[in-house]
Structures are given as C-alpha cells and as structure tokens.
GUZA-120923 format. One line per field, with one value per residue: residue number from 1; x, y, z of N, C-alpha, C in turn. Coordinates in steps of 0.05 Angstrom, whole numbers. Example, Ala and Ser with C-alpha at 12.3 -4.5 7.8 and 13.67 -1.06 7.14 Angstrom:
BEGIN
i	(1/2)
n.xx	(264/257)
n.yy	(-114/-45)
n.zz	(156/142)
ca.xx	(246/273)
ca.yy	(-90/-21)
ca.zz	(156/143)
c.xx	(264/258)
c.yy	(-66/1)
c.zz	(156/157)
***
This chain:
BEGIN
i	(1/2/3/4/5/6/7/8/9/10/11/12/13/14/15/16/17/18/19/20/21/22/23/24/25/26/27/28/29/30/31/32/33/34/35/36/37/38/39/40/41/42/43/44/45/46/47/48/49/50/51/52/53/54/55/56/57/58/59/60/61/62/63/64/65/66/67/68/69/70/71/72/73/74/75/76/77/78/79/80/81/82/83/84/85/86/87/88/89/90/91/92/93/94/95/96/97/98/99/100/101/102/103/104/105/106/107/108/109/110/111/112/113/114/115/116/117/118/119/120/121/122/123/124/125/126/127/128/129/130/131/132/133/134/135/136/137/138/139/140/141/142/143/144/145/146/147/148/149/150/151/152/153/154/155/156/157/158/159/160/161/162/163/164/165/166/167/168/169/170/171/172/173/174/175/176/177/178/179/180/181/182/183/184/185/186/187/188/189/190/191/192/193/194/195/196/197/198/199/200/201/202/203/204/205/206/207/208/209/210/211/212/213/214/215/216/217/218/219/220/221/222/223/224/225/226/227/228/229/230/231/232/233/234/235/236/237/238/239/240/241/242/243/244/245/246/247/248/249/250/251/252/253/254/255/256/257/258/259/260/261/262/263/264/265/266/267/268/269/270/271/272/273/274/275/276/277/278/279/280/281/282/283/284/285/286/287/288/289/290/291/292/293/294/295/296/297/298/299/300/301/302/303/304/305/306/307/308/309/310/311/312/313/314/315/316/317/318/319/320/321/322/323/324/325/326/327/328/329/330/331/332/333/334/335/336/337/338/339/340/341/342/343/344/345/346/347/348/349/350/351/352/353/354/355/356/357/358/359/360/361/362/363/364/365/366/367/368/369/370/371/372/373/374/375/376/377/378/379/380/381/382/383/384/385/386/387/388/389/390/391/392/393/394/395/396/397/398/399/400/401/402/403/404/405)
n.xx	(-944/-899/-831/-808/-777/-707/-687/-651/-663/-660/-618/-623/-675/-671/-637/-669/-706/-682/550/624/668/703/761/771/823/838/884/920/928/990/1020/1066/1066/1030/1015/1033/1013/1055/1067/1033/1059/1063/1059/1030/978/927/923/927/880/842/844/810/796/820/778/758/789/757/714/743/718/667/681/705/661/627/658/661/608/602/639/617/569/584/610/615/618/658/636/672/701/663/650/698/702/657/671/714/687/653/690/721/776/835/806/795/757/702/633/583/522/451/439/491/521/577/603/652/693/724/766/783/748/696/703/710/661/623/615/595/604/659/672/652/686/736/732/727/754/816/830/877/890/840/779/717/649/581/518/456/387/364/352/404/413/396/434/478/465/464/519/544/526/555/605/604/561/522/466/421/360/315/329/333/280/257/280/271/251/285/334/324/325/378/408/395/413/467/483/480/464/451/433/390/356/344/318/272/248/235/197/158/140/107/114/85/29/-38/-31/21/28/24/67/108/100/113/167/186/180/215/262/271/245/209/178/162/134/92/66/48/12/-26/-45/-69/-110/-141/-158/-182/-219/-207/-152/-153/-171/-131/-77/-31/-49/-77/-35/-5/-42/-42/12/27/-11/-14/1/-42/-84/-68/-71/-126/-145/-125/-157/-209/-203/-193/-243/-275/-255/-269/-325/-334/-314/-351/-397/-385/-381/-433/-458/-434/-458/-512/-509/-493/-539/-575/-555/-564/-620/-632/-615/-650/-699/-697/-693/-743/-779/-764/-752/-787/-811/-830/-894/-894/-885/-873/-927/-937/-924/-938/-929/-917/-939/-900/-853/-783/-747/-713/-645/-634/-620/-649/-699/-746/-761/-768/-809/-852/-854/-866/-916/-945/-942/-971/-1023/-1033/-1071/-1055/-1014/-977/-926/-893/-934/-950/-900/-876/-889/-864/-811/-811/-818/-769/-734/-749/-736/-681/-666/-677/-638/-594/-603/-589/-619/-673/-717/-729/-734/-765/-779/-824/-841/-791/-774/-804/-780/-730/-741/-759/-714/-692/-719/-706/-677/-611/-587/-614/-600/-545/-543/-568/-533/-488/-508/-517/-465/-442/-472/-458/-403/-408/-429/-387/-345/-369/-373/-319/-307/-288/-280/-322/-296/-309/-313)
n.yy	(-363/-353/-344/-308/-337/-332/-310/-304/-253/-220/-183/-143/-127/-106/-63/-30/-12/16/179/157/101/89/66/55/54/31/50/4/-6/-3/-49/-38/16/25/47/12/-10/-20/-84/-97/-95/-132/-96/-55/-72/-58/-6/-10/-36/2/28/37/-12/-5/13/-35/-40/-9/-46/-63/-71/-49/3/19/16/56/102/102/112/165/193/184/210/263/273/303/314/366/423/441/396/363/396/393/339/338/374/347/307/336/366/326/314/280/235/166/132/121/129/102/124/122/148/154/186/209/201/224/191/161/106/87/113/95/40/36/52/18/-51/-78/-44/-45/-98/-96/-57/-81/-123/-97/-74/-40/19/59/74/84/62/33/31/11/39/29/40/77/148/193/236/217/178/211/241/198/181/227/228/185/206/251/243/280/314/342/366/372/341/292/283/282/238/196/143/119/124/92/42/41/46/-1/-39/-30/-34/8/25/72/111/84/83/137/146/113/139/189/173/151/195/233/229/189/171/160/149/130/90/34/23/37/0/-49/-41/-34/-85/-114/-90/-104/-75/-76/-44/1/-27/-47/1/18/-24/-16/34/22/-12/24/61/35/37/83/74/26/41/67/77/50/7/-21/-36/-68/-108/-136/-151/-174/-214/-245/-211/-175/-209/-220/-169/-160/-198/-177/-131/-153/-180/-137/-110/-149/-149/-97/-100/-138/-110/-67/-96/-115/-67/-51/-91/-80/-31/-48/-81/-42/-11/-47/-53/-1/-1/-39/-11/32/6/-15/33/57/21/21/74/106/142/198/186/133/83/55/21/43/96/162/203/271/319/355/329/320/311/251/228/183/158/117/117/142/113/63/73/79/28/-2/20/3/-52/-60/-50/-81/-130/-178/-206/-252/-301/-296/-270/-208/-164/-122/-135/-183/-166/-140/-182/-208/-169/-167/-219/-218/-180/-209/-248/-218/-197/-196/-198/-224/-232/-184/-150/-100/-103/-129/-199/-219/-259/-300/-312/-327/-376/-403/-412/-462/-498/-492/-510/-537/-512/-463/-441/-434/-395/-352/-343/-325/-278/-249/-245/-211/-164/-152/-142/-96/-62/-59/-36/11/38/46/78/57/26/-29/-92/-140/-210)
n.zz	(388/340/318/260/202/192/137/73/57/99/111/72/82/133/124/95/131/173/-98/-104/-86/-25/8/73/115/177/227/262/331/361/402/428/437/475/539/595/659/715/745/804/870/931/972/951/940/960/941/885/873/874/826/767/716/649/593/542/477/421/375/314/265/272/284/237/201/223/216/161/147/168/136/85/91/96/49/-15/-84/-108/-147/-185/-198/-221/-265/-292/-308/-340/-380/-401/-429/-465/-495/-515/-507/-520/-535/-547/-565/-606/-608/-646/-670/-688/-753/-765/-731/-691/-628/-587/-539/-480/-469/-418/-382/-397/-390/-335/-312/-332/-337/-381/-425/-422/-437/-490/-512/-506/-541/-589/-651/-663/-697/-722/-671/-649/-620/-640/-625/-630/-617/-627/-647/-613/-605/-626/-593/-544/-534/-529/-482/-447/-448/-430/-377/-357/-348/-311/-278/-285/-314/-362/-345/-378/-423/-398/-383/-433/-458/-424/-426/-465/-438/-395/-419/-439/-392/-367/-404/-406/-354/-312/-253/-222/-259/-279/-236/-232/-281/-275/-232/-254/-292/-259/-230/-258/-314/-335/-374/-400/-453/-460/-423/-432/-466/-431/-391/-416/-428/-376/-356/-389/-374/-322/-279/-228/-193/-224/-262/-232/-218/-268/-281/-241/-257/-305/-288/-257/-295/-339/-381/-412/-425/-453/-502/-528/-576/-563/-533/-572/-607/-572/-563/-612/-617/-568/-543/-497/-454/-456/-441/-389/-365/-370/-335/-287/-284/-279/-231/-197/-201/-178/-125/-112/-114/-74/-30/-28/-16/35/62/59/89/138/148/154/200/237/237/258/309/328/325/364/410/407/412/464/491/479/502/555/575/547/490/458/434/441/488/555/589/639/638/621/567/554/505/497/503/502/442/428/423/393/331/305/325/305/258/282/318/283/263/308/321/276/283/329/313/268/233/213/240/235/228/166/143/143/118/147/200/205/204/252/288/281/301/354/370/361/399/446/445/454/504/573/618/621/655/681/640/599/547/501/498/509/547/525/476/494/518/474/445/457/426/374/310/296/253/248/296/291/251/276/318/290/269/316/335/296/305/357/349/317/355/392/362/348/396/405/364/316/251/229/219/174/165)
ca.xx	(-931/-874/-814/-805/-752/-685/-679/-630/-671/-659/-600/-634/-699/-663/-625/-690/-721/-667/578/645/675/727/771/780/841/842/911/919/943/1014/1021/1090/1061/1009/1027/1024/1018/1073/1053/1031/1072/1047/1055/1011/954/903/922/921/852/824/847/792/808/815/758/770/791/733/715/754/699/646/692/709/635/617/674/653/582/606/652/599/548/595/624/602/637/657/626/694/709/642/653/722/694/637/686/730/670/643/711/733/805/848/787/804/734/679/607/568/494/434/446/520/534/599/606/679/693/750/765/786/724/674/709/708/634/605/628/585/619/687/673/649/710/759/728/726/779/829/838/892/888/813/761/691/627/555/494/435/359/354/361/432/413/393/461/495/458/473/548/551/521/576/629/602/536/505/448/403/334/297/336/326/251/250/290/271/247/310/355/318/334/407/420/392/429/496/487/485/442/443/417/365/338/335/298/247/236/223/173/138/131/95/116/66/3/-53/-22/47/31/27/95/126/97/128/195/192/183/239/285/272/237/183/161/150/114/68/52/35/-11/-47/-57/-86/-134/-157/-169/-181/-236/-192/-127/-158/-178/-108/-62/-12/-64/-83/-10/2/-61/-33/39/31/-37/-12/0/-69/-100/-60/-83/-155/-149/-121/-181/-231/-197/-197/-272/-286/-248/-285/-352/-334/-311/-376/-415/-378/-388/-462/-464/-426/-479/-536/-504/-494/-567/-588/-546/-579/-647/-634/-613/-674/-721/-694/-700/-772/-794/-756/-754/-809/-801/-853/-920/-891/-870/-884/-956/-939/-913/-953/-911/-930/-933/-876/-831/-760/-740/-690/-621/-631/-628/-667/-724/-769/-769/-776/-835/-872/-856/-880/-944/-958/-943/-993/-1050/-1036/-1089/-1043/-989/-969/-901/-897/-957/-942/-871/-867/-892/-842/-787/-813/-813/-740/-721/-755/-720/-653/-662/-677/-612/-574/-611/-579/-638/-700/-738/-737/-734/-791/-784/-844/-834/-762/-772/-815/-760/-709/-751/-762/-687/-687/-734/-697/-659/-583/-580/-624/-585/-519/-547/-574/-508/-471/-519/-512/-436/-438/-484/-441/-379/-415/-432/-361/-330/-383/-365/-291/-304/-272/-296/-327/-283/-325/-298)
ca.yy	(-341/-364/-324/-311/-349/-314/-318/-288/-225/-207/-160/-122/-117/-90/-38/-12/-1/31/184/137/83/96/45/67/36/38/44/-13/4/-18/-56/-26/44/27/50/-10/-6/-41/-103/-88/-112/-139/-72/-36/-86/-43/19/-17/-45/25/38/22/-24/11/1/-50/-25/-13/-66/-50/-72/-30/30/24/21/82/123/103/126/193/204/184/229/289/275/311/322/395/430/444/369/355/411/383/314/344/387/326/293/354/374/303/316/254/213/143/115/134/115/107/123/124/171/154/206/199/214/217/183/151/78/82/122/77/14/37/56/-3/-76/-85/-28/-54/-121/-88/-43/-100/-140/-81/-71/-14/30/84/81/91/40/40/14/20/39/34/36/100/173/200/254/201/166/233/246/175/182/250/220/167/221/268/238/304/311/364/356/371/318/268/279/276/212/178/115/109/122/68/19/42/41/-30/-55/-27/-38/33/25/99/124/68/92/164/144/103/160/209/162/147/221/253/225/168/180/138/143/115/71/7/21/38/-26/-70/-35/-39/-114/-123/-78/-112/-52/-85/-22/16/-45/-47/27/18/-41/-2/56/9/-21/47/76/15/45/102/63/5/53/81/63/32/-18/-36/-49/-89/-130/-151/-161/-188/-220/-256/-188/-165/-227/-216/-143/-163/-213/-158/-114/-169/-185/-111/-106/-168/-139/-73/-109/-150/-89/-53/-114/-116/-42/-51/-108/-64/-11/-62/-89/-18/-3/-66/-46/24/-9/-52/10/48/-11/-15/60/61/4/26/103/119/161/211/174/104/79/35/26/58/124/179/223/295/327/372/312/327/291/236/229/158/162/97/118/149/90/41/80/73/-1/-11/28/-15/-79/-61/-47/-98/-153/-203/-210/-280/-305/-300/-254/-180/-160/-105/-150/-203/-152/-134/-207/-213/-150/-176/-243/-210/-168/-230/-262/-199/-188/-213/-196/-228/-231/-156/-134/-89/-107/-151/-226/-225/-285/-320/-320/-341/-403/-416/-420/-490/-514/-486/-529/-529/-494/-436/-431/-425/-370/-331/-337/-310/-251/-236/-238/-188/-141/-145/-130/-69/-47/-55/-18/36/50/54/96/43/12/-57/-110/-164/-232)
ca.zz	(374/330/305/232/193/186/110/61/52/125/111/55/95/156/115/86/154/192/-108/-109/-63/-9/26/97/129/205/237/285/354/366/430/440/443/496/566/612/687/726/762/832/890/954/988/938/931/966/925/857/870/870/799/749/692/625/575/519/451/404/354/290/243/278/282/208/189/232/203/132/145/172/113/63/95/92/24/-39/-105/-114/-173/-203/-209/-240/-290/-306/-322/-361/-401/-414/-448/-486/-513/-527/-506/-518/-539/-561/-571/-620/-606/-671/-664/-712/-769/-767/-714/-676/-602/-577/-510/-471/-462/-389/-368/-403/-378/-306/-303/-342/-346/-407/-444/-422/-454/-518/-521/-508/-565/-613/-666/-661/-722/-718/-642/-641/-619/-649/-617/-641/-600/-646/-638/-597/-617/-620/-569/-520/-529/-520/-454/-432/-446/-412/-349/-349/-341/-288/-265/-289/-337/-367/-336/-401/-439/-383/-386/-461/-466/-400/-435/-478/-418/-379/-434/-441/-366/-361/-423/-401/-326/-297/-234/-213/-281/-281/-214/-239/-303/-263/-215/-271/-304/-238/-218/-275/-343/-343/-383/-411/-480/-461/-400/-442/-475/-407/-377/-430/-424/-348/-352/-402/-361/-294/-262/-218/-181/-246/-275/-214/-220/-294/-279/-225/-273/-325/-274/-248/-318/-360/-404/-429/-435/-472/-528/-539/-597/-550/-526/-597/-616/-553/-567/-635/-614/-543/-532/-469/-436/-456/-424/-361/-356/-367/-310/-265/-283/-268/-202/-183/-199/-158/-98/-107/-108/-47/-10/-26/-2/64/74/62/113/162/152/164/228/254/240/276/336/335/329/391/430/407/423/493/500/477/521/583/582/533/470/444/440/445/513/573/597/664/635/602/557/546/477/497/511/486/422/436/405/379/303/295/341/289/242/300/328/262/261/332/318/257/295/349/300/245/238/202/254/236/213/137/133/138/117/169/225/204/211/281/302/281/319/382/376/363/426/467/445/465/530/595/641/610/676/688/615/592/518/498/489/513/560/507/456/508/522/448/434/462/407/347/297/298/231/255/319/281/236/296/333/272/268/342/337/279/317/380/338/309/380/404/346/349/421/403/341/296/230/233/200/170/154)
c.xx	(-904/-858/-812/-778/-732/-675/-658/-637/-670/-642/-612/-659/-692/-652/-647/-703/-704/-640/598/649/701/735/783/797/846/870/909/937/967/1017/1045/1086/1041/1023/1015/1031/1037/1057/1055/1046/1054/1040/1034/986/930/900/915/893/833/825/828/806/801/794/771/771/766/737/723/734/677/656/696/682/624/632/666/627/585/619/633/578/558/607/606/623/636/648/648/702/688/644/677/715/675/651/704/713/662/665/725/763/817/829/799/782/714/655/591/538/478/440/475/533/556/601/633/677/721/747/765/760/701/678/705/679/615/620/620/601/648/690/671/674/734/756/728/754/790/838/851/889/861/796/733/670/601/533/471/407/348/365/390/434/411/420/480/490/467/503/557/547/543/601/625/577/517/488/431/375/315/303/329/296/243/258/290/268/272/332/350/329/365/419/417/411/458/502/497/462/432/426/391/346/327/313/271/233/222/197/151/125/123/97/98/40/-12/-44/3/49/36/56/114/124/113/158/204/196/208/264/287/268/210/166/147/129/89/52/36/10/-34/-60/-76/-112/-152/-170/-170/-196/-221/-167/-132/-166/-154/-94/-43/-25/-69/-58/-3/-17/-53/-6/43/4/-36/-13/-28/-87/-93/-71/-113/-161/-145/-146/-204/-227/-201/-227/-285/-280/-265/-314/-354/-331/-336/-397/-410/-384/-418/-471/-457/-448/-504/-532/-504/-522/-582/-580/-561/-608/-651/-632/-639/-698/-720/-701/-730/-787/-787/-761/-778/-798/-826/-879/-918/-875/-883/-913/-958/-929/-929/-934/-927/-923/-908/-851/-807/-754/-714/-668/-616/-639/-648/-695/-748/-779/-779/-804/-857/-876/-871/-910/-958/-962/-966/-1021/-1054/-1053/-1077/-1016/-982/-943/-906/-920/-948/-912/-861/-869/-870/-816/-787/-808/-783/-725/-725/-738/-690/-647/-660/-651/-590/-579/-600/-597/-667/-722/-748/-738/-762/-797/-803/-832/-805/-759/-783/-794/-736/-716/-752/-736/-682/-700/-724/-678/-630/-575/-589/-608/-558/-522/-553/-549/-489/-481/-514/-483/-430/-449/-467/-415/-385/-418/-405/-345/-343/-375/-336/-287/-288/-290/-299/-313/-298/-308/-312)
c.yy	(-351/-342/-330/-323/-327/-321/-299/-259/-208/-181/-137/-110/-98/-63/-19/2/19/41/161/120/92/72/58/47/46/31/28/-2/-14/-23/-44/2/47/28/28/-3/-27/-60/-94/-107/-117/-115/-53/-49/-69/-18/12/-26/-22/37/23/10/-7/-3/-14/-32/-30/-33/-52/-50/-51/-2/38/31/48/105/125/117/156/206/205/205/258/294/285/321/352/400/432/417/359/370/401/358/320/357/367/311/312/362/350/302/288/231/190/123/133/116/122/103/122/150/175/178/194/215/205/210/171/123/73/90/102/49/14/38/33/-28/-85/-70/-37/-79/-114/-75/-62/-118/-124/-79/-43/-5/57/94/88/65/50/20/27/18/48/31/58/126/180/219/239/187/187/239/223/175/205/243/201/182/235/263/263/300/337/353/353/347/292/262/270/248/192/149/103/106/98/43/18/35/12/-46/-53/-26/-12/37/53/113/109/78/120/163/133/124/181/198/159/174/241/248/203/181/156/130/126/93/42/3/20/11/-48/-65/-41/-69/-125/-113/-84/-88/-59/-63/-6/-1/-45/-22/28/0/-29/20/44/0/2/62/58/24/63/90/42/15/67/64/43/6/-35/-50/-72/-113/-148/-165/-179/-195/-232/-233/-177/-183/-224/-190/-146/-179/-195/-140/-128/-174/-159/-105/-124/-158/-114/-80/-121/-130/-73/-70/-114/-89/-40/-68/-94/-44/-24/-69/-65/-9/-22/-60/-20/17/-23/-31/26/32/-11/12/65/46/10/55/117/140/172/197/144/100/58/42/43/86/138/201/248/302/343/356/317/304/277/237/203/161/141/98/123/126/67/47/73/43/-13/-4/10/-43/-81/-60/-67/-122/-179/-208/-239/-283/-311/-284/-227/-177/-143/-119/-171/-191/-146/-159/-212/-194/-158/-201/-236/-197/-189/-245/-244/-192/-207/-212/-200/-226/-203/-138/-125/-92/-131/-176/-233/-253/-306/-330/-334/-370/-418/-424/-449/-508/-510/-507/-518/-509/-465/-424/-420/-398/-347/-323/-320/-281/-236/-228/-213/-162/-132/-132/-101/-51/-40/-34/10/52/61/74/84/31/-17/-73/-135/-185/-243)
c.zz	(366/316/275/225/186/158/99/56/77/124/95/69/118/147/105/109/169/178/-109/-84/-50/8/51/112/158/213/262/307/360/395/444/449/466/523/584/641/698/744/791/850/913/971/977/928/936/948/896/852/866/842/781/725/667/607/552/494/435/382/328/268/247/275/253/194/197/218/173/129/149/148/89/66/90/65/2/-59/-110/-143/-194/-215/-228/-267/-306/-321/-345/-385/-416/-435/-471/-505/-526/-527/-502/-522/-555/-568/-586/-618/-631/-664/-690/-727/-773/-753/-697/-650/-591/-547/-504/-461/-432/-374/-372/-390/-348/-297/-312/-351/-373/-429/-445/-439/-484/-529/-524/-532/-591/-626/-664/-688/-717/-689/-632/-641/-627/-638/-627/-620/-617/-633/-621/-610/-608/-596/-543/-513/-519/-490/-437/-427/-428/-383/-339/-339/-314/-271/-266/-313/-339/-362/-360/-418/-425/-385/-414/-469/-442/-407/-447/-457/-399/-393/-434/-414/-358/-379/-416/-371/-312/-277/-227/-234/-284/-260/-221/-261/-293/-247/-232/-284/-283/-229/-240/-305/-353/-352/-395/-439/-480/-439/-410/-451/-451/-392/-390/-427/-395/-343/-365/-389/-331/-275/-249/-206/-203/-260/-258/-217/-247/-293/-263/-240/-294/-312/-267/-271/-342/-385/-423/-441/-456/-500/-541/-561/-586/-542/-551/-608/-598/-557/-590/-630/-589/-531/-504/-449/-434/-438/-395/-349/-352/-341/-286/-262/-271/-239/-186/-180/-179/-130/-91/-99/-80/-25/-6/-11/28/77/78/86/138/169/164/193/247/258/259/305/346/340/356/413/431/418/453/505/500/499/550/591/569/513/455/452/444/471/531/581/622/663/614/593/548/517/475/504/491/467/430/415/391/350/293/308/323/272/259/312/308/260/284/330/298/269/315/337/277/252/227/214/257/220/183/126/125/139/141/196/227/213/241/297/303/299/348/389/378/390/447/468/455/494/552/619/631/630/682/663/608/562/516/488/492/525/541/487/469/511/495/435/436/441/378/336/300/277/238/278/310/267/255/311/316/271/294/344/320/292/342/371/330/334/392/388/345/374/420/380/319/276/237/211/197/157/130)
***
C-alpha cells in the first residue's frame, strides 16, 4: 500500500473537500544674593552634619525649555490684535507696496510686513524699483482673489474658509513659491480632507510633486490606484498623458504593483484557508476513529441513531470520504481522486501523530515506517506542509490569523 504523490494540485483538492517666536531670558542667580551657611567650627561638627545639603540649582537650559513650552501652550493672539492687523491690510493705511495681479488689479500692502513674513518677498521688494515712494511687484498666473486671500493671511494668519477651499490649489502654489510653511500645511490639509476628487486628483498630484508635498502626493497616488478605471477616463488623465508620459508610466507601474500585491494577498488567504481546513480534517479524523461520530466509528463501538451530532465542522465531509474509501474498488494511488485524497490525509495524520503504537487511525504506523523510504524531495515537501498545518493549529487555538511566508 503506497501513499499518493503530493503534487501541486494538493491545495486545491483539499480546499474542495473540506503663532510668533518669543525669546525667554532667564535671570541668572547672583552668587552674592545667595545665603551661605558659615563654616562649621569644631564644636558644632555634630550639629552641622544633621543639616541636609541644599539641592543643586536647576539646569538653565532645561528650565528655559520648560518655561517656553508653558508659555507657548498658554499663548494665543487676542481677537482684537488679529482684527487690527486684518484692518491694516483691508484699509491699506500707509501702504507702500502694490501687488499687481492678473487683470492689472492692485492690492495695497506694506513693505515691512511682507519682508518679515517671507524671505522671498523681501528679496523681490528689495530688488524692485521705487516710484513715488511705492514699490511694485507682480504675482501672475493665479486669480487675483487667490492673491488677495494669500496676502490677507500674511497679515493676520486669518482666512475666509470658503475662499480657502475655493483657491486651495492656488494657495498651495503661492505658499510654496513664497515660503509660507503654515499656509502650505493648511492648504494641504484642506485638499487631503475632502477637496480631492477623481476629476482633480491628477492635477493635485502634479502640483504636490512640484510643491514638495510628499504626503499629499502619496494620498493622490493611492487614490489613483484604488479607482484607476474611473480616473484614467477623466480629462485630467488625458492631458497628463500628453504632457507628462513619464508620470503616466509611473502610475501604471503603481497600479500593476498594487494588483500583484492584491493577487498575492488573496493567494495567501486561500492557502491559509486550506491549511485551516486540513487542521480541522485532522481533528475530525482523530475524533471519528477514536470517539466515533454518527455511523462512522471504531469497530468496538456501536453508535445509536440518536447519537448527538458533533461540533466538528469537517466531520460530515470526512464521513462521506471515509465511507467512499471503505467501499471503493480502485483504491490505488493515482486511481480514484477521492481515495488519493484519503491516502494523503492518512499520511498527513501519521506525520502529526506522536503515538503511532496506540493510535486508532488506520495505517498510522505504516506511514511512520514508510517515511524512511521516501526521497529527500518528498520529505522536504511533507515537512513544509506539516509546518503550515501546525501553524494553522497554533493560531487557531490563539484566535489569530495565520501568517504565511
């Protein structure tokens, strides 16, 4: 009686069956103001030894950092001050700079304010020519309303939410071009939390890469991968395909890689399911041969028709397989597919069994002896299968998923 070969169809067969900066200056302790104890004399040695030594002065650097954190945590700009700066911009009082936008619109501003908040604007203003005490700089390529919202933010860090949502893309570009990190973070957050759509995701992706926004770029790529069919039919994709074919190729590679990972993950989940079924089949086989189940059981036990149905989920299918195995006339390796499956289950049990002499499962000792005659290749394959089934058993007992390599 020989065991069936463990071929590549084994797995499938088994599955079928079963704000601002602050400089905090700490006042140094003057040594002259520190009360010093007089030096102890010989007569007062015993008394002075009972006085504990004073604790060391706290580290100045650490103390300064802690105080800075407390002040920063408690600090907030009063609304009156914000309104004052906002009014200074909207009224243009004492403005000495004009920002020229598309449509030849003029936005009044102040040299000192713009120079303080943006080093890029400071360089532009210093290089601009002065006419009648007024400096002129140009910000082209974006709507004048977006430039207005951008400049307003430079004064009071305030903004109108509707305008920010409307011009989030333009503000991302302006904040990057003129080095305003806080506004750049706000623009990215608005885009990440609701403004992305399949129609604009390609445009946002290209801007995110040009504006050094890696997180936003990653979110756009993930959105393209998850909804590639819809996004690839948009006008933005078609324009990108003509203007930037390298980006199209890169996105296609991401999609293929994601599909490959998805397929591999599904394959591993299917393998996990098969190994779990094999573990359940081994438990059911031992249960049938040892305790008896319905009409299948040991020769020395007669089961009544009213025998309680067992809780082993694999029992019913295994009973049918055992019943077929006992009556089949072509029980030879390579003959009947169902019998071949039964041979493999019996051999798998023998490799998991630690008590072959007292085991009631048929042919357990026979397969134990036959292991010595197998080729090295077959032995390696069986050991791998046994390891996977044991892992499924271990994780099943712990209630954890099986991690397949």
